[in-house]
N, CA, C and O atoms as a GROMACS GRO file, in nm:
protein
  544
    1MET      N    1  -5.026   0.432  -3.705
    1MET     CA    2  -5.058   0.311  -3.775
    1MET      C    3  -5.192   0.330  -3.846
    1MET      O    4  -5.292   0.364  -3.783
    2GLU      N    5  -5.192   0.308  -3.976
    2GLU     CA    6  -5.317   0.321  -4.052
    2GLU      C    7  -5.399   0.193  -4.039
    2GLU      O    8  -5.345   0.083  -4.048
    3VAL      N    9  -5.526   0.208  -4.019
    3VAL     CA   10  -5.616   0.094  -4.013
    3VAL      C   11  -5.732   0.125  -4.106
    3VAL      O   12  -5.782   0.238  -4.107
    4PHE      N   13  -5.775   0.028  -4.184
    4PHE     CA   14  -5.889   0.049  -4.273
    4PHE      C   15  -5.996  -0.051  -4.240
    4PHE      O   16  -5.968  -0.156  -4.181
    5LYS      N   17  -6.118  -0.020  -4.278
    5LYS     CA   18  -6.229  -0.111  -4.256
    5LYS      C   19  -6.250  -0.193  -4.382
    5LYS      O   20  -6.278  -0.138  -4.489
    6LEU      N   21  -6.234  -0.322  -4.368
    6LEU     CA   22  -6.244  -0.411  -4.483
    6LEU      C   23  -6.379  -0.398  -4.553
    6LEU      O   24  -6.385  -0.397  -4.676
    7ASN      N   25  -6.486  -0.387  -4.475
    7ASN     CA   26  -6.618  -0.382  -4.539
    7ASN      C   27  -6.646  -0.248  -4.605
    7ASN      O   28  -6.742  -0.237  -4.681
    8GLU      N   29  -6.566  -0.146  -4.580
    8GLU     CA   30  -6.580  -0.020  -4.653
    8GLU      C   31  -6.519  -0.033  -4.792
    8GLU      O   32  -6.559   0.037  -4.885
    9LEU      N   33  -6.422  -0.121  -4.806
    9LEU     CA   34  -6.354  -0.137  -4.933
    9LEU      C   35  -6.417  -0.245  -5.020
    9LEU      O   36  -6.409  -0.239  -5.143
   10PHE      N   37  -6.479  -0.344  -4.958
   10PHE     CA   38  -6.531  -0.457  -5.030
   10PHE      C   39  -6.673  -0.488  -4.986
   10PHE      O   40  -6.713  -0.457  -4.874
   11LYS      N   41  -6.747  -0.547  -5.074
   11LYS     CA   42  -6.881  -0.593  -5.040
   11LYS      C   43  -6.867  -0.708  -4.942
   11LYS      O   44  -6.802  -0.809  -4.971
   12ASP      N   45  -6.927  -0.694  -4.825
   12ASP     CA   46  -6.912  -0.793  -4.720
   12ASP      C   47  -7.049  -0.842  -4.679
   12ASP      O   48  -7.136  -0.763  -4.641
   13GLU      N   49  -7.070  -0.972  -4.686
   13GLU     CA   50  -7.200  -1.029  -4.654
   13GLU      C   51  -7.229  -1.027  -4.505
   13GLU      O   52  -7.345  -1.036  -4.465
   14ASN      N   53  -7.127  -1.016  -4.422
   14ASN     CA   54  -7.144  -1.025  -4.278
   14ASN      C   55  -7.141  -0.888  -4.210
   14ASN      O   56  -7.092  -0.879  -4.097
   15THR      N   57  -7.189  -0.783  -4.273
   15THR     CA   58  -7.182  -0.650  -4.213
   15THR      C   59  -7.266  -0.635  -4.087
   15THR      O   60  -7.238  -0.549  -4.005
   16GLU      N   61  -7.368  -0.716  -4.070
   16GLU     CA   62  -7.448  -0.704  -3.949
   16GLU      C   63  -7.373  -0.750  -3.825
   16GLU      O   64  -7.417  -0.724  -3.713
   17HIS      N   65  -7.261  -0.818  -3.844
   17HIS     CA   66  -7.182  -0.868  -3.731
   17HIS      C   67  -7.078  -0.768  -3.685
   17HIS      O   68  -7.014  -0.789  -3.581
   18GLY      N   69  -7.059  -0.662  -3.757
   18GLY     CA   70  -6.958  -0.562  -3.720
   18GLY      C   71  -6.857  -0.541  -3.830
   18GLY      O   72  -6.880  -0.574  -3.947
   19THR      N   73  -6.743  -0.485  -3.791
   19THR     CA   74  -6.640  -0.454  -3.889
   19THR      C   75  -6.517  -0.542  -3.867
   19THR      O   76  -6.490  -0.589  -3.757
   20VAL      N   77  -6.443  -0.560  -3.976
   20VAL     CA   78  -6.315  -0.631  -3.971
   20VAL      C   79  -6.209  -0.530  -4.008
   20VAL      O   80  -6.216  -0.466  -4.112
   21LYS      N   81  -6.109  -0.515  -3.921
   21LYS     CA   82  -6.001  -0.420  -3.948
   21LYS      C   83  -5.869  -0.495  -3.959
   21LYS      O   84  -5.836  -0.579  -3.876
   22ILE      N   85  -5.796  -0.463  -4.065
   22ILE     CA   86  -5.664  -0.521  -4.085
   22ILE      C   87  -5.564  -0.407  -4.095
   22ILE      O   88  -5.578  -0.320  -4.180
   23SER      N   89  -5.464  -0.407  -4.010
   23SER     CA   90  -5.365  -0.300  -4.011
   23SER      C   91  -5.269  -0.320  -4.128
   23SER      O   92  -5.249  -0.432  -4.174
   24ASN      N   93  -5.210  -0.211  -4.175
   24ASN     CA   94  -5.109  -0.218  -4.281
   24ASN      C   95  -4.992  -0.304  -4.238
   24ASN      O   96  -4.930  -0.371  -4.321
   25ASP      N   97  -4.961  -0.303  -4.109
   25ASP     CA   98  -4.851  -0.384  -4.058
   25ASP      C   99  -4.879  -0.533  -4.077
   25ASP      O  100  -4.787  -0.610  -4.105
   26VAL      N  101  -5.003  -0.574  -4.061
   26VAL     CA  102  -5.039  -0.715  -4.080
   26VAL      C  103  -5.018  -0.753  -4.226
   26VAL      O  104  -4.963  -0.858  -4.255
   27VAL      N  105  -5.063  -0.668  -4.317
   27VAL     CA  106  -5.043  -0.694  -4.460
   27VAL      C  107  -4.893  -0.699  -4.492
   27VAL      O  108  -4.849  -0.782  -4.571
   28ALA      N  109  -4.816  -0.609  -4.430
   28ALA     CA  110  -4.672  -0.605  -4.453
   28ALA      C  111  -4.604  -0.734  -4.405
   28ALA      O  112  -4.514  -0.785  -4.472
   29ILE      N  113  -4.645  -0.785  -4.291
   29ILE     CA  114  -4.586  -0.909  -4.239
   29ILE      C  115  -4.620  -1.026  -4.330
   29ILE      O  116  -4.533  -1.109  -4.360
   30ILE      N  117  -4.744  -1.034  -4.375
   30ILE     CA  118  -4.785  -1.142  -4.466
   30ILE      C  119  -4.701  -1.134  -4.594
   30ILE      O  120  -4.652  -1.236  -4.642
   31ALA      N  121  -4.685  -1.014  -4.648
   31ALA     CA  122  -4.607  -0.996  -4.771
   31ALA      C  123  -4.461  -1.032  -4.749
   31ALA      O  124  -4.398  -1.094  -4.836
   32GLY      N  125  -4.405  -0.995  -4.634
   32GLY     CA  126  -4.266  -1.026  -4.604
   32GLY      C  127  -4.241  -1.175  -4.593
   32GLY      O  128  -4.141  -1.226  -4.644
   33VAL      N  129  -4.332  -1.246  -4.527
   33VAL     CA  130  -4.319  -1.391  -4.515
   33VAL      C  131  -4.330  -1.456  -4.653
   33VAL      O  132  -4.252  -1.546  -4.686
   34ALA      N  133  -4.426  -1.411  -4.733
   34ALA     CA  134  -4.444  -1.466  -4.868
   34ALA      C  135  -4.320  -1.442  -4.954
   34ALA      O  136  -4.282  -1.528  -5.034
   35ALA      N  137  -4.257  -1.326  -4.939
   35ALA     CA  138  -4.137  -1.295  -5.018
   35ALA      C  139  -4.021  -1.386  -4.979
   35ALA      O  140  -3.948  -1.434  -5.066
   36THR      N  141  -4.004  -1.411  -4.850
   36THR     CA  142  -3.890  -1.493  -4.805
   36THR      C  143  -3.911  -1.641  -4.832
   36THR      O  144  -3.817  -1.720  -4.820
   37GLU      N  145  -4.032  -1.681  -4.868
   37GLU     CA  146  -4.058  -1.821  -4.905
   37GLU      C  147  -3.999  -1.856  -5.041
   37GLU      O  148  -3.982  -1.974  -5.072
   38VAL      N  149  -3.969  -1.756  -5.122
   38VAL     CA  150  -3.918  -1.779  -5.258
   38VAL      C  151  -3.769  -1.816  -5.251
   38VAL      O  152  -3.690  -1.746  -5.188
   39ASP      N  153  -3.732  -1.926  -5.318
   39ASP     CA  154  -3.592  -1.966  -5.324
   39ASP      C  155  -3.510  -1.856  -5.392
   39ASP      O  156  -3.550  -1.802  -5.495
   40GLY      N  157  -3.396  -1.824  -5.333
   40GLY     CA  158  -3.309  -1.721  -5.388
   40GLY      C  159  -3.319  -1.590  -5.313
   40GLY      O  160  -3.236  -1.501  -5.331
   41VAL      N  161  -3.421  -1.576  -5.228
   41VAL     CA  162  -3.434  -1.456  -5.144
   41VAL      C  163  -3.359  -1.484  -5.014
   41VAL      O  164  -3.394  -1.575  -4.940
   42ALA      N  165  -3.255  -1.404  -4.989
   42ALA     CA  166  -3.173  -1.422  -4.868
   42ALA      C  167  -3.240  -1.360  -4.747
   42ALA      O  168  -3.223  -1.409  -4.635
   43GLY      N  169  -3.317  -1.253  -4.768
   43GLY     CA  170  -3.383  -1.186  -4.657
   43GLY      C  171  -3.442  -1.055  -4.701
   43GLY      O  172  -3.435  -1.017  -4.818
   44MET      N  173  -3.499  -0.986  -4.604
   44MET     CA  174  -3.558  -0.855  -4.630
   44MET      C  175  -3.455  -0.749  -4.599
   44MET      O  176  -3.365  -0.769  -4.517
   45SER      N  177  -3.469  -0.635  -4.664
   45SER     CA  178  -3.379  -0.522  -4.642
   45SER      C  179  -3.456  -0.412  -4.573
   45SER      O  180  -3.578  -0.404  -4.582
   46GLY      N  181  -3.384  -0.326  -4.504
   46GLY     CA  182  -3.447  -0.214  -4.435
   46GLY      C  183  -3.495  -0.108  -4.531
   46GLY      O  184  -3.553  -0.008  -4.487
   47GLY      N  185  -3.474  -0.124  -4.659
   47GLY     CA  186  -3.518  -0.025  -4.757
   47GLY      C  187  -3.422   0.091  -4.762
   47GLY      O  188  -3.303   0.076  -4.735
   48ILE      N  189  -3.472   0.207  -4.797
   48ILE     CA  190  -3.386   0.324  -4.814
   48ILE      C  191  -3.386   0.412  -4.691
   48ILE      O  192  -3.330   0.522  -4.694
   49THR      N  193  -3.447   0.368  -4.584
   49THR     CA  194  -3.454   0.447  -4.462
   49THR      C  195  -3.314   0.479  -4.412
   49THR      O  196  -3.236   0.388  -4.384
   50GLY      N  197  -3.284   0.606  -4.401
   50GLY     CA  198  -3.154   0.648  -4.350
   50GLY      C  199  -3.038   0.618  -4.444
   50GLY      O  200  -2.923   0.639  -4.408
   51GLY      N  201  -3.068   0.569  -4.563
   51GLY     CA  202  -2.963   0.540  -4.659
   51GLY      C  203  -2.881   0.417  -4.624
   51GLY      O  204  -2.779   0.390  -4.688
   52ILE      N  205  -2.923   0.342  -4.524
   52ILE     CA  206  -2.847   0.224  -4.483
   52ILE      C  207  -2.930   0.100  -4.511
   52ILE      O  208  -3.044   0.089  -4.468
   53THR      N  209  -2.870   0.007  -4.583
   53THR     CA  210  -2.938  -0.120  -4.611
   53THR      C  211  -2.882  -0.223  -4.515
   53THR      O  212  -2.761  -0.242  -4.506
   54GLU      N  213  -2.973  -0.291  -4.444
   54GLU     CA  214  -2.926  -0.394  -4.354
   54GLU      C  215  -3.015  -0.516  -4.362
   54GLU      O  216  -3.134  -0.506  -4.389
   55MET      N  217  -2.956  -0.629  -4.338
   55MET     CA  218  -3.032  -0.754  -4.337
   55MET      C  219  -3.114  -0.758  -4.210
   55MET      O  220  -3.066  -0.722  -4.102
   56LEU      N  221  -3.238  -0.802  -4.223
   56LEU     CA  222  -3.326  -0.811  -4.108
   56LEU      C  223  -3.369  -0.955  -4.088
   56LEU      O  224  -3.387  -1.029  -4.185
   57GLY      N  225  -3.387  -0.994  -3.964
   57GLY     CA  226  -3.428  -1.130  -3.932
   57GLY      C  227  -3.578  -1.147  -3.946
   57GLY      O  228  -3.648  -1.056  -3.989
   58MET      N  229  -3.627  -1.265  -3.910
   58MET     CA  230  -3.768  -1.298  -3.921
   58MET      C  231  -3.855  -1.206  -3.835
   58MET      O  232  -3.971  -1.183  -3.869
   59LYS      N  233  -3.802  -1.154  -3.725
   59LYS     CA  234  -3.881  -1.070  -3.636
   59LYS      C  235  -3.918  -0.937  -3.700
   59LYS      O  236  -4.015  -0.873  -3.659
   60ASN      N  237  -3.842  -0.894  -3.799
   60ASN     CA  238  -3.862  -0.762  -3.859
   60ASN      C  239  -3.904  -0.768  -4.005
   60ASN      O  240  -3.864  -0.681  -4.083
   61LEU      N  241  -3.983  -0.867  -4.044
   61LEU     CA  242  -4.020  -0.881  -4.185
   61LEU      C  243  -4.097  -0.762  -4.238
   61LEU      O  244  -4.088  -0.732  -4.357
   62SER      N  245  -4.170  -0.692  -4.156
   62SER     CA  246  -4.247  -0.578  -4.205
   62SER      C  247  -4.156  -0.458  -4.235
   62SER      O  248  -4.201  -0.365  -4.303
   63LYS      N  249  -4.033  -0.457  -4.188
   63LYS     CA  250  -3.943  -0.344  -4.212
   63LYS      C  251  -3.904  -0.329  -4.358
   63LYS      O  252  -3.879  -0.218  -4.404
   64GLY      N  253  -3.900  -0.437  -4.431
   64GLY     CA  254  -3.863  -0.432  -4.572
   64GLY      C  255  -3.983  -0.425  -4.664
   64GLY      O  256  -3.973  -0.455  -4.783
   65VAL      N  257  -4.100  -0.386  -4.608
   65VAL     CA  258  -4.223  -0.384  -4.686
   65VAL      C  259  -4.297  -0.254  -4.661
   65VAL      O  260  -4.310  -0.209  -4.547
   66LYS      N  261  -4.346  -0.195  -4.768
   66LYS     CA  262  -4.428  -0.074  -4.758
   66LYS      C  263  -4.563  -0.106  -4.822
   66LYS      O  264  -4.569  -0.155  -4.934
   67VAL      N  265  -4.670  -0.077  -4.750
   67VAL     CA  266  -4.805  -0.107  -4.797
   67VAL      C  267  -4.884   0.023  -4.807
   67VAL      O  268  -4.888   0.102  -4.712
   68GLU      N  269  -4.948   0.044  -4.922
   68GLU     CA  270  -5.036   0.159  -4.941
   68GLU      C  271  -5.173   0.109  -4.984
   68GLU      O  272  -5.186   0.038  -5.084
   69ILE      N  273  -5.274   0.147  -4.908
   69ILE     CA  274  -5.411   0.106  -4.939
   69ILE      C  275  -5.494   0.231  -4.963
   69ILE      O  276  -5.509   0.315  -4.874
   70GLU      N  277  -5.546   0.244  -5.085
   70GLU     CA  278  -5.632   0.356  -5.121
   70GLU      C  279  -5.754   0.301  -5.193
   70GLU      O  280  -5.742   0.227  -5.291
   71ASP      N  281  -5.870   0.337  -5.144
   71ASP     CA  282  -5.996   0.288  -5.198
   71ASP      C  283  -5.991   0.136  -5.208
   71ASP      O  284  -5.975   0.067  -5.107
   72LYS      N  285  -6.004   0.084  -5.329
   72LYS     CA  286  -6.004  -0.061  -5.347
   72LYS      C  287  -5.873  -0.113  -5.403
   72LYS      O  288  -5.864  -0.228  -5.445
   73GLU      N  289  -5.770  -0.028  -5.405
   73GLU     CA  290  -5.643  -0.067  -5.464
   73GLU      C  291  -5.532  -0.071  -5.360
   73GLU      O  292  -5.520   0.020  -5.277
   74THR      N  293  -5.453  -0.176  -5.364
   74THR     CA  294  -5.342  -0.192  -5.270
   74THR      C  295  -5.213  -0.210  -5.348
   74THR      O  296  -5.206  -0.287  -5.443
   75THR      N  297  -5.111  -0.136  -5.305
   75THR     CA  298  -4.978  -0.145  -5.363
   75THR      C  299  -4.881  -0.188  -5.255
   75THR      O  300  -4.886  -0.140  -5.142
   76ILE      N  301  -4.792  -0.281  -5.290
   76ILE     CA  302  -4.692  -0.330  -5.196
   76ILE      C  303  -4.554  -0.310  -5.257
   76ILE      O  304  -4.528  -0.351  -5.370
   77ASP      N  305  -4.465  -0.246  -5.181
   77ASP     CA  306  -4.326  -0.229  -5.221
   77ASP      C  307  -4.241  -0.316  -5.129
   77ASP      O  308  -4.252  -0.307  -5.007
   78LEU      N  309  -4.156  -0.400  -5.189
   78LEU     CA  310  -4.069  -0.491  -5.114
   78LEU      C  311  -3.924  -0.456  -5.138
   78LEU      O  312  -3.886  -0.421  -5.250
   79TYR      N  313  -3.843  -0.465  -5.034
   79TYR     CA  314  -3.699  -0.440  -5.042
   79TYR      C  315  -3.630  -0.567  -4.996
   79TYR      O  316  -3.636  -0.602  -4.878
   80ILE      N  317  -3.565  -0.637  -5.091
   80ILE     CA  318  -3.510  -0.769  -5.058
   80ILE      C  319  -3.361  -0.779  -5.091
   80ILE      O  320  -3.305  -0.699  -5.165
   81ILE      N  321  -3.299  -0.883  -5.030
   81ILE     CA  322  -3.162  -0.921  -5.058
   81ILE      C  323  -3.169  -1.058  -5.126
   81ILE      O  324  -3.240  -1.146  -5.078
   82VAL      N  325  -3.098  -1.076  -5.238
   82VAL     CA  326  -3.100  -1.204  -5.309
   82VAL      C  327  -2.969  -1.279  -5.286
   82VAL      O  328  -2.867  -1.220  -5.251
   83GLU      N  329  -2.974  -1.409  -5.306
   83GLU     CA  330  -2.855  -1.493  -5.294
   83GLU      C  331  -2.767  -1.476  -5.419
   83GLU      O  332  -2.817  -1.465  -5.531
   84TYR      N  333  -2.636  -1.474  -5.397
   84TYR     CA  334  -2.541  -1.466  -5.507
   84TYR      C  335  -2.559  -1.586  -5.599
   84TYR      O  336  -2.575  -1.699  -5.553
   85GLY      N  337  -2.558  -1.562  -5.729
   85GLY     CA  338  -2.571  -1.669  -5.828
   85GLY      C  339  -2.713  -1.692  -5.873
   85GLY      O  340  -2.736  -1.769  -5.967
   86SER      N  341  -2.809  -1.628  -5.809
   86SER     CA  342  -2.950  -1.644  -5.847
   86SER      C  343  -2.981  -1.556  -5.967
   86SER      O  344  -2.918  -1.452  -5.987
   87LYS      N  345  -3.079  -1.598  -6.046
   87LYS     CA  346  -3.124  -1.517  -6.158
   87LYS      C  347  -3.223  -1.414  -6.104
   87LYS      O  348  -3.338  -1.447  -6.073
   88ILE      N  349  -3.180  -1.291  -6.094
   88ILE     CA  350  -3.255  -1.187  -6.024
   88ILE      C  351  -3.391  -1.161  -6.087
   88ILE      O  352  -3.489  -1.143  -6.014
   89SER      N  353  -3.400  -1.160  -6.218
   89SER     CA  354  -3.528  -1.132  -6.283
   89SER      C  355  -3.632  -1.239  -6.250
   89SER      O  356  -3.749  -1.208  -6.228
   90GLU      N  357  -3.589  -1.365  -6.246
   90GLU     CA  358  -3.681  -1.474  -6.212
   90GLU      C  359  -3.725  -1.465  -6.067
   90GLU      O  360  -3.842  -1.487  -6.036
   91ILE      N  361  -3.631  -1.434  -5.979
   91ILE     CA  362  -3.666  -1.420  -5.837
   91ILE      C  363  -3.767  -1.308  -5.819
   91ILE      O  364  -3.865  -1.324  -5.746
   92GLY      N  365  -3.745  -1.195  -5.886
   92GLY     CA  366  -3.838  -1.082  -5.877
   92GLY      C  367  -3.979  -1.121  -5.918
   92GLY      O  368  -4.076  -1.086  -5.850
   93GLU      N  369  -3.991  -1.192  -6.029
   93GLU     CA  370  -4.124  -1.235  -6.077
   93GLU      C  371  -4.189  -1.334  -5.981
   93GLU      O  372  -4.309  -1.326  -5.955
   94LYS      N  373  -4.110  -1.428  -5.929
   94LYS     CA  374  -4.165  -1.526  -5.834
   94LYS      C  375  -4.212  -1.458  -5.706
   94LYS      O  376  -4.316  -1.493  -5.651
   95VAL      N  377  -4.135  -1.361  -5.659
   95VAL     CA  378  -4.174  -1.286  -5.539
   95VAL      C  379  -4.304  -1.211  -5.565
   95VAL      O  380  -4.394  -1.214  -5.481
   96GLN      N  381  -4.315  -1.145  -5.680
   96GLN     CA  382  -4.437  -1.072  -5.712
   96GLN      C  383  -4.558  -1.164  -5.709
   96GLN      O  384  -4.660  -1.132  -5.647
   97LYS      N  385  -4.547  -1.279  -5.775
   97LYS     CA  386  -4.661  -1.372  -5.783
   97LYS      C  387  -4.697  -1.428  -5.646
   97LYS      O  388  -4.814  -1.432  -5.610
   98ASN      N  389  -4.596  -1.470  -5.568
   98ASN     CA  390  -4.623  -1.530  -5.438
   98ASN      C  391  -4.683  -1.429  -5.341
   98ASN      O  392  -4.776  -1.462  -5.267
   99VAL      N  393  -4.631  -1.308  -5.340
   99VAL     CA  394  -4.683  -1.205  -5.250
   99VAL      C  395  -4.826  -1.169  -5.288
   99VAL      O  396  -4.914  -1.161  -5.202
  100LYS      N  397  -4.851  -1.147  -5.417
  100LYS     CA  398  -4.986  -1.111  -5.463
  100LYS      C  399  -5.086  -1.219  -5.425
  100LYS      O  400  -5.191  -1.190  -5.367
  101ASN      N  401  -5.055  -1.345  -5.458
  101ASN     CA  402  -5.148  -1.455  -5.430
  101ASN      C  403  -5.170  -1.473  -5.280
  101ASN      O  404  -5.284  -1.490  -5.236
  102THR      N  405  -5.064  -1.468  -5.202
  102THR     CA  406  -5.075  -1.491  -5.058
  102THR      C  407  -5.156  -1.381  -4.990
  102THR      O  408  -5.245  -1.409  -4.911
  103VAL      N  409  -5.124  -1.256  -5.019
  103VAL     CA  410  -5.195  -1.144  -4.955
  103VAL      C  411  -5.342  -1.142  -4.997
  103VAL      O  412  -5.429  -1.121  -4.913
  104GLU      N  413  -5.369  -1.162  -5.125
  104GLU     CA  414  -5.508  -1.164  -5.170
  104GLU      C  415  -5.587  -1.276  -5.104
  104GLU      O  416  -5.701  -1.256  -5.062
  105ASN      N  417  -5.527  -1.395  -5.096
  105ASN     CA  418  -5.597  -1.509  -5.036
  105ASN      C  419  -5.622  -1.490  -4.887
  105ASN      O  420  -5.728  -1.527  -4.837
  106MET      N  421  -5.526  -1.432  -4.816
  106MET     CA  422  -5.540  -1.420  -4.671
  106MET      C  423  -5.624  -1.300  -4.629
  106MET      O  424  -5.690  -1.304  -4.525
  107THR      N  425  -5.623  -1.192  -4.708
  107THR     CA  426  -5.691  -1.069  -4.665
  107THR      C  427  -5.813  -1.032  -4.748
  107THR      O  428  -5.900  -0.960  -4.700
  108GLY      N  429  -5.822  -1.081  -4.870
  108GLY     CA  430  -5.931  -1.041  -4.959
  108GLY      C  431  -5.904  -0.909  -5.028
  108GLY      O  432  -5.990  -0.859  -5.100
  109LEU      N  433  -5.786  -0.850  -5.006
  109LEU     CA  434  -5.752  -0.723  -5.072
  109LEU      C  435  -5.726  -0.745  -5.220
  109LEU      O  436  -5.688  -0.854  -5.262
  110ASN      N  437  -5.747  -0.640  -5.299
  110ASN     CA  438  -5.715  -0.642  -5.441
  110ASN      C  439  -5.576  -0.580  -5.458
  110ASN      O  440  -5.561  -0.458  -5.445
  111ILE      N  441  -5.476  -0.662  -5.486
  111ILE     CA  442  -5.340  -0.613  -5.501
  111ILE      C  443  -5.320  -0.572  -5.646
  111ILE      O  444  -5.329  -0.656  -5.736
  112VAL      N  445  -5.292  -0.444  -5.670
  112VAL     CA  446  -5.274  -0.396  -5.806
  112VAL      C  447  -5.127  -0.388  -5.846
  112VAL      O  448  -5.095  -0.394  -5.965
  113GLU      N  449  -5.038  -0.374  -5.748
  113GLU     CA  450  -4.894  -0.368  -5.777
  113GLU      C  451  -4.815  -0.432  -5.666
  113GLU      O  452  -4.844  -0.414  -5.548
  114VAL      N  453  -4.713  -0.509  -5.706
  114VAL     CA  454  -4.612  -0.558  -5.613
  114VAL      C  455  -4.479  -0.518  -5.675
  114VAL      O  456  -4.435  -0.576  -5.774
  115ASN      N  457  -4.415  -0.417  -5.617
  115ASN     CA  458  -4.289  -0.366  -5.668
  115ASN      C  459  -4.175  -0.426  -5.587
  115ASN      O  460  -4.169  -0.409  -5.465
  116VAL      N  461  -4.083  -0.495  -5.655
  116VAL     CA  462  -3.972  -0.560  -5.589
  116VAL      C  463  -3.846  -0.479  -5.614
  116VAL      O  464  -3.807  -0.455  -5.729
  117ASN      N  465  -3.782  -0.437  -5.505
  117ASN     CA  466  -3.659  -0.359  -5.512
  117ASN      C  467  -3.545  -0.445  -5.457
  117ASN      O  468  -3.544  -0.479  -5.339
  118ILE      N  469  -3.450  -0.479  -5.544
  118ILE     CA  470  -3.335  -0.559  -5.502
  118ILE      C  471  -3.234  -0.463  -5.440
  118ILE      O  472  -3.180  -0.376  -5.508
  119GLN      N  473  -3.209  -0.480  -5.311
  119GLN     CA  474  -3.122  -0.388  -5.237
  119GLN      C  475  -2.981  -0.441  -5.220
  119GLN      O  476  -2.891  -0.366  -5.181
  120GLY      N  477  -2.960  -0.569  -5.247
  120GLY     CA  478  -2.826  -0.624  -5.230
  120GLY      C  479  -2.819  -0.770  -5.267
  120GLY      O  480  -2.919  -0.833  -5.301
  121VAL      N  481  -2.696  -0.823  -5.261
  121VAL     CA  482  -2.670  -0.962  -5.291
  121VAL      C  483  -2.596  -1.023  -5.172
  121VAL      O  484  -2.497  -0.967  -5.126
  122ASN      N  485  -2.645  -1.135  -5.124
  122ASN     CA  486  -2.582  -1.205  -5.013
  122ASN      C  487  -2.481  -1.304  -5.068
  122ASN      O  488  -2.518  -1.393  -5.145
  123ILE      N  489  -2.356  -1.289  -5.029
  123ILE     CA  490  -2.252  -1.381  -5.073
  123ILE      C  491  -2.221  -1.471  -4.955
  123ILE      O  492  -2.168  -1.427  -4.853
  124SER      N  493  -2.255  -1.598  -4.969
  124SER     CA  494  -2.232  -1.693  -4.860
  124SER      C  495  -2.083  -1.721  -4.845
  124SER      O  496  -2.004  -1.686  -4.932
  125LYS      N  497  -2.045  -1.784  -4.734
  125LYS     CA  498  -1.904  -1.816  -4.709
  125LYS      C  499  -1.848  -1.906  -4.817
  125LYS      O  500  -1.731  -1.893  -4.853
  126GLU      N  501  -1.930  -1.997  -4.870
  126GLU     CA  502  -1.885  -2.086  -4.978
  126GLU      C  503  -1.849  -2.008  -5.102
  126GLU      O  504  -1.749  -2.037  -5.167
  127ASN      N  505  -1.931  -1.908  -5.137
  127ASN     CA  506  -1.907  -1.829  -5.258
  127ASN      C  507  -1.793  -1.729  -5.238
  127ASN      O  508  -1.730  -1.690  -5.336
  128LYS      N  509  -1.765  -1.687  -5.115
  128LYS     CA  510  -1.657  -1.592  -5.091
  128LYS      C  511  -1.523  -1.650  -5.132
  128LYS      O  512  -1.437  -1.578  -5.182
  129THR      N  513  -1.504  -1.781  -5.111
  129THR     CA  514  -1.376  -1.842  -5.151
  129THR      C  515  -1.361  -1.842  -5.301
  129THR      O  516  -1.249  -1.833  -5.351
  130GLU      N  517  -1.470  -1.853  -5.375
  130GLU     CA  518  -1.465  -1.851  -5.521
  130GLU      C  519  -1.436  -1.711  -5.574
  130GLU      O  520  -1.377  -1.697  -5.681
  131VAL      N  521  -1.477  -1.608  -5.500
  131VAL     CA  522  -1.464  -1.470  -5.544
  131VAL      C  523  -1.325  -1.412  -5.512
  131VAL      O  524  -1.284  -1.313  -5.573
  132GLU      N  525  -1.254  -1.474  -5.418
  132GLU     CA  526  -1.123  -1.422  -5.379
  132GLU      C  527  -1.029  -1.418  -5.499
  132GLU      O  528  -1.037  -1.504  -5.587
  133PRO      N  529  -0.941  -1.320  -5.503
  133PRO     CA  530  -0.847  -1.310  -5.616
  133PRO      C  531  -0.753  -1.431  -5.620
  133PRO      O  532  -0.718  -1.487  -5.517
  134ARG      N  533  -0.714  -1.469  -5.741
  134ARG     CA  534  -0.628  -1.585  -5.759
  134ARG      C  535  -0.482  -1.554  -5.722
  134ARG      O  536  -0.408  -1.641  -5.677
  135VAL      N  537  -0.444  -1.429  -5.742
  135VAL     CA  538  -0.306  -1.388  -5.712
  135VAL      C  539  -0.308  -1.317  -5.577
  135VAL      O  540  -0.388  -1.226  -5.554
  136LYS      N  541  -0.220  -1.361  -5.489
  136LYS     CA  542  -0.213  -1.299  -5.355
  136LYS      C  543  -0.087  -1.224  -5.334
  136LYS      O  544  -0.066  -1.167  -5.227
   0.00000   0.00000   0.00000
């Protein structure tokens, strides 16, 4: 688990009190929660690990998120599942904005990139009846 010192990356007025450390996993969980707050996001995906995409519950929000922190720049990669019928481009932009704002506000990190990877589409039971073939 990578851990960085916040005051090494940013000017911190309270350095005489010690250091503040935020793990990449904490940033990943914050980003995952922020992503799932957006309407049209069905859930997080396991990403490309093992070539298998699976839906993950609230307990595993960090599994669909990759965080890279170098110097003063932070990049977040998200792997999500969207709801069928949603406008994917709009959802992607909303996820980017919400994740960037939420992570920056909660951690003080400078987020330079939020990359959204759509890994699948969730078809609810209601939509499955609409998709079934008309001729049986």
